[in-house]
N, CA, C and O of each residue as an XYZ file, in Angstrom:
324
protein
N      17.934    -35.998    -53.283
C      18.333    -37.197    -53.040
C      17.378    -38.379    -53.790
O      17.610    -39.587    -53.834
N      16.270    -37.669    -54.346
C      14.965    -38.569    -54.952
C      15.570    -38.553    -56.402
O      15.265    -39.321    -57.315
N      16.449    -37.574    -56.439
C      16.956    -38.086    -58.285
C      17.572    -38.979    -57.884
O      17.135    -40.107    -58.109
N      18.764    -38.829    -57.171
C      19.822    -39.842    -57.237
C      18.994    -41.514    -57.241
O      19.259    -42.491    -57.942
N      18.015    -41.356    -56.256
C      17.121    -42.640    -56.084
C      16.749    -43.364    -57.265
O      16.779    -44.584    -57.426
N      16.345    -42.347    -58.186
C      15.540    -42.223    -59.659
C      16.341    -42.555    -60.307
O      15.942    -43.217    -61.266
N      17.766    -42.348    -60.224
C      18.693    -42.921    -61.081
C      19.286    -44.154    -61.056
O      20.173    -44.465    -61.851
N      18.782    -45.021    -60.038
C      19.214    -46.061    -59.076
C      20.575    -46.258    -58.635
O      21.321    -47.236    -58.684
N      20.714    -45.053    -58.180
C      22.385    -44.969    -57.076
C      22.028    -45.847    -55.935
O      20.873    -45.980    -55.532
N      23.151    -46.492    -55.388
C      22.885    -47.143    -54.229
C      23.112    -46.245    -52.859
O      23.891    -45.293    -52.801
N      22.487    -46.606    -52.027
C      22.905    -45.663    -50.793
C      24.433    -45.219    -50.815
O      24.663    -44.010    -50.801
N      25.473    -46.102    -50.848
C      26.529    -45.703    -50.718
C      26.939    -44.850    -51.897
O      27.424    -43.768    -51.567
N      26.857    -45.089    -53.222
C      27.032    -44.192    -54.071
C      26.263    -42.500    -53.978
O      26.644    -41.501    -54.590
N      25.090    -42.609    -53.008
C      24.175    -41.248    -53.046
C      25.283    -40.506    -51.894
O      25.833    -39.409    -51.993
N      25.387    -41.504    -50.805
C      26.358    -40.537    -49.435
C      27.694    -39.874    -50.456
O      27.983    -38.677    -50.469
N      28.343    -40.855    -51.209
C      29.384    -40.145    -51.641
C      29.675    -39.031    -53.285
O      30.579    -38.496    -53.928
N      28.223    -39.221    -53.276
C      27.987    -38.044    -54.173
C      27.775    -36.819    -53.415
O      28.195    -35.758    -53.876
N      27.133    -36.858    -52.241
C      26.452    -35.926    -51.928
C      27.528    -35.427    -50.434
O      27.366    -34.395    -49.782
N      28.275    -36.171    -50.259
C      29.049    -36.341    -49.322
C      28.557    -36.394    -47.847
O      28.977    -35.650    -46.961
N      27.760    -37.215    -47.715
C      26.754    -37.960    -46.746
C      27.381    -39.175    -46.018
O      28.239    -39.905    -46.514
N      26.816    -39.309    -44.705
C      27.326    -40.550    -44.276
C      26.303    -41.962    -45.241
O      25.414    -41.537    -45.979
N      26.436    -43.003    -45.190
C      25.209    -43.904    -45.647
C      23.881    -44.192    -44.587
O      22.722    -44.434    -44.923
N      24.411    -44.090    -43.268
C      23.079    -44.477    -42.407
C      22.641    -42.777    -42.421
O      21.504    -42.792    -41.949
N      22.988    -41.360    -42.728
C      22.056    -40.197    -43.182
C      21.058    -40.527    -44.379
O      19.851    -40.320    -44.255
N      21.713    -41.146    -45.756
C      20.948    -41.241    -46.761
C      19.936    -42.355    -46.632
O      18.901    -42.285    -47.296
N      20.177    -43.473    -45.752
C      19.058    -44.568    -45.364
C      17.757    -43.390    -44.761
O      16.644    -43.242    -45.266
N      18.332    -42.650    -43.532
C      17.423    -42.192    -43.025
C      16.117    -40.823    -43.736
O      14.978    -40.580    -43.338
N      16.920    -40.185    -44.883
C      16.779    -39.386    -46.121
C      15.644    -40.265    -46.775
O      14.523    -39.769    -46.890
N      15.914    -41.678    -47.251
C      15.415    -42.491    -48.369
C      14.169    -42.805    -47.397
O      13.080    -42.771    -47.969
N      14.153    -43.088    -46.096
C      13.284    -43.779    -45.489
C      11.772    -42.437    -45.046
O      10.555    -42.572    -44.915
N      12.596    -41.402    -44.961
C      11.714    -40.226    -44.650
C      10.734    -39.717    -45.795
O       9.560    -39.398    -45.608
N      11.324    -39.696    -46.857
C      11.015    -39.646    -48.569
C       9.615    -40.885    -48.383
O       8.461    -40.455    -48.367
N       9.852    -42.186    -48.270
C       9.083    -43.154    -48.427
C       7.848    -42.733    -47.411
O       6.718    -42.540    -47.861
N       8.172    -42.598    -45.921
C       7.386    -42.362    -44.945
C       6.247    -41.131    -45.100
O       5.088    -41.218    -44.697
N       6.816    -40.011    -45.748
C       6.189    -38.730    -45.881
C       5.279    -38.941    -47.179
O       4.160    -38.428    -47.180
N       5.768    -39.763    -48.415
C       5.059    -39.702    -49.319
C       4.173    -41.417    -49.389
O       3.958    -41.879    -50.510
N       3.840    -42.020    -48.454
C       3.370    -43.223    -48.721
C       3.794    -44.021    -49.489
O       2.887    -44.538    -50.141
N       4.963    -44.447    -49.775
C       5.593    -45.248    -50.642
C       6.092    -46.104    -49.989
O       6.238    -45.987    -48.772
N       6.568    -47.461    -50.868
C       6.580    -48.664    -50.354
C       8.103    -49.162    -50.293
O       8.630    -50.064    -49.641
N       8.693    -48.094    -51.360
C       9.950    -49.116    -51.913
C      10.531    -47.986    -52.849
O       9.775    -47.106    -53.263
N      12.090    -48.007    -53.241
C      13.049    -47.168    -53.813
C      12.357    -46.708    -55.060
O      12.196    -45.540    -55.414
N      11.828    -48.208    -55.903
C      11.365    -48.112    -57.493
C      10.138    -47.125    -57.014
O      10.103    -46.181    -57.803
N       9.211    -47.014    -56.098
C       7.989    -45.781    -56.325
C       8.600    -44.744    -56.052
O       7.911    -43.734    -56.202
N       9.961    -44.520    -55.594
C      10.246    -42.986    -55.549
C      11.040    -42.656    -56.920
O      11.140    -41.465    -57.214
N      11.602    -43.608    -57.768
C      11.972    -43.616    -58.996
C      10.918    -43.251    -59.880
O      11.225    -42.340    -60.648
N       9.882    -43.654    -59.982
C       8.494    -43.575    -60.445
C       7.844    -42.328    -60.261
O       7.262    -41.760    -61.185
N       7.902    -41.978    -59.365
C       7.588    -40.631    -58.403
C       8.538    -39.480    -58.776
O       8.045    -38.353    -58.729
N       9.277    -39.546    -58.985
C      10.900    -38.589    -59.432
C      10.540    -38.763    -61.227
O      10.268    -37.677    -61.738
N      10.526    -39.314    -61.675
C      10.006    -39.440    -63.293
C       9.206    -38.993    -63.472
O       9.172    -38.075    -64.291
N       7.970    -39.466    -62.696
C       6.523    -38.372    -63.213
C       6.585    -36.937    -62.764
O       5.816    -36.089    -63.216
N       7.390    -36.711    -61.985
C       7.534    -35.167    -61.470
C       8.417    -34.514    -62.486
O       8.774    -33.363    -62.235
N       8.735    -34.951    -63.352
C       9.918    -34.756    -63.959
C      11.605    -34.500    -63.471
O      12.529    -34.006    -64.117
N      11.584    -34.875    -62.521
C      12.748    -34.762    -61.721
C      13.876    -35.203    -62.453
O      14.812    -34.405    -62.393
N      14.078    -36.187    -63.104
C      14.700    -36.739    -63.903
C      14.789    -36.085    -65.682
O      14.086    -36.363    -66.654
N      15.595    -35.437    -65.584
C      15.551    -34.619    -66.960
C      17.135    -35.065    -67.741
O      18.190    -35.430    -67.224
N      16.885    -34.926    -68.688
C      18.518    -35.818    -69.820
C      18.808    -34.341    -69.820
O      18.125    -33.327    -69.970
N      20.335    -34.654    -69.549
C      21.682    -33.916    -70.457
C      21.639    -33.903    -71.454
O      20.873    -34.757    -71.900
N      22.272    -33.114    -72.401
C      23.210    -33.680    -73.738
C      23.876    -34.644    -73.496
O      24.135    -35.062    -74.625
N      24.374    -35.345    -72.751
C      25.283    -36.502    -72.682
C      24.289    -37.538    -72.687
O      24.587    -38.618    -73.198
N      22.694    -37.294    -71.991
C      22.061    -38.490    -72.181
C      21.878    -39.003    -71.195
O      21.149    -39.994    -71.154
N      22.664    -38.346    -69.724
C      22.563    -38.916    -68.334
C      21.588    -38.002    -67.433
O      21.626    -36.774    -67.506
N      20.883    -38.563    -66.746
C      19.686    -37.981    -65.822
C      20.096    -37.062    -64.912
O      20.991    -37.453    -64.162
N      19.654    -35.819    -64.738
C      19.980    -34.892    -64.032
C      18.969    -34.121    -63.306
O      17.948    -33.915    -63.962
N      18.992    -33.619    -62.062
C      17.733    -32.952    -61.269
C      17.390    -31.877    -61.468
O      18.161    -30.953    -61.728
N      16.266    -31.796    -61.392
C      15.489    -30.274    -62.212
C      14.608    -29.627    -60.869
O      13.469    -29.948    -60.530
N      15.335    -28.815    -60.350
C      14.377    -28.056    -59.322
C      14.114    -29.203    -57.994
O      13.218    -29.080    -57.158
N      14.910    -30.086    -58.028
C      14.887    -30.882    -56.790
C      14.104    -30.292    -55.773
O      12.890    -30.487    -55.822
N      14.748    -29.351    -54.522
C      14.314    -29.128    -53.556
C      12.357    -28.736    -53.673
O      11.451    -29.363    -53.125
N      12.240    -27.394    -54.660
C      11.032    -27.109    -54.946
C      10.028    -28.015    -55.145
O       8.887    -27.757    -54.761
N      10.405    -29.437    -55.905
C       9.342    -30.315    -56.435
C       9.199    -31.374    -55.475
O       8.216    -32.114    -55.430
N      10.435    -31.453    -54.518
C       9.899    -32.307    -52.754
C       9.359    -31.631    -51.887
O       8.838    -32.044    -50.851
N       9.475    -30.247    -52.365
C       8.467    -29.680    -51.082
C       6.890    -29.892    -52.049
O       6.445    -30.898    -51.496
N       6.219    -29.645    -52.754
C       5.464    -29.685    -53.796
C       4.766    -31.202    -53.319
O       3.559    -31.406    -53.191
N       5.808    -32.140    -53.110
C       5.132    -33.398    -53.338
C       4.615    -33.700    -51.927
O       3.463    -33.990    -51.606
N       5.824    -33.560    -51.060
C       5.628    -33.368    -49.475
C       3.959    -32.681    -48.933
O       3.111    -33.233    -48.232
N       3.939    -31.542    -49.461
C       2.526    -30.890    -49.319
C       1.927    -31.685    -49.945
O       1.325    -32.409    -49.153
N       1.684    -32.064    -51.291
C       0.215    -32.772    -51.787
C       0.221    -33.843    -50.733
O      -0.889    -34.151    -50.297
N       1.490    -34.599    -50.142
C       1.099    -36.072    -49.748
C       0.559    -35.613    -48.113
O       0.626    -36.576    -47.349
N       0.065    -34.380    -47.481
C      -0.204    -34.048    -46.518
C       0.838    -33.216    -45.524
O       0.797    -33.269    -44.295
N       1.407    -32.745    -45.998
C       2.516    -31.944    -45.469
C       3.646    -32.283    -44.270
O       3.696    -33.476    -43.972
N       4.346    -31.595    -43.714
C       5.412    -32.302    -42.867
C       4.989    -32.866    -41.913
O       5.755    -33.468    -41.161
């Protein structure tokens, strides 16, 4: 989900892509913000970029790489679950 936020997708777009409800996406985005001590979606995007979660495909579009592993590492670094 951090990858999609990093790509600038709206909650509705993320919900459609991941086959989730918009309230579920909002819950997950809020959890990411809380766990990592961030204030807004831009900070998630910057963190995703810094963690190299946003890679470029041959078409030039951003894609996620190792999302689950990187999020676990980021949450652990932020003090765990």
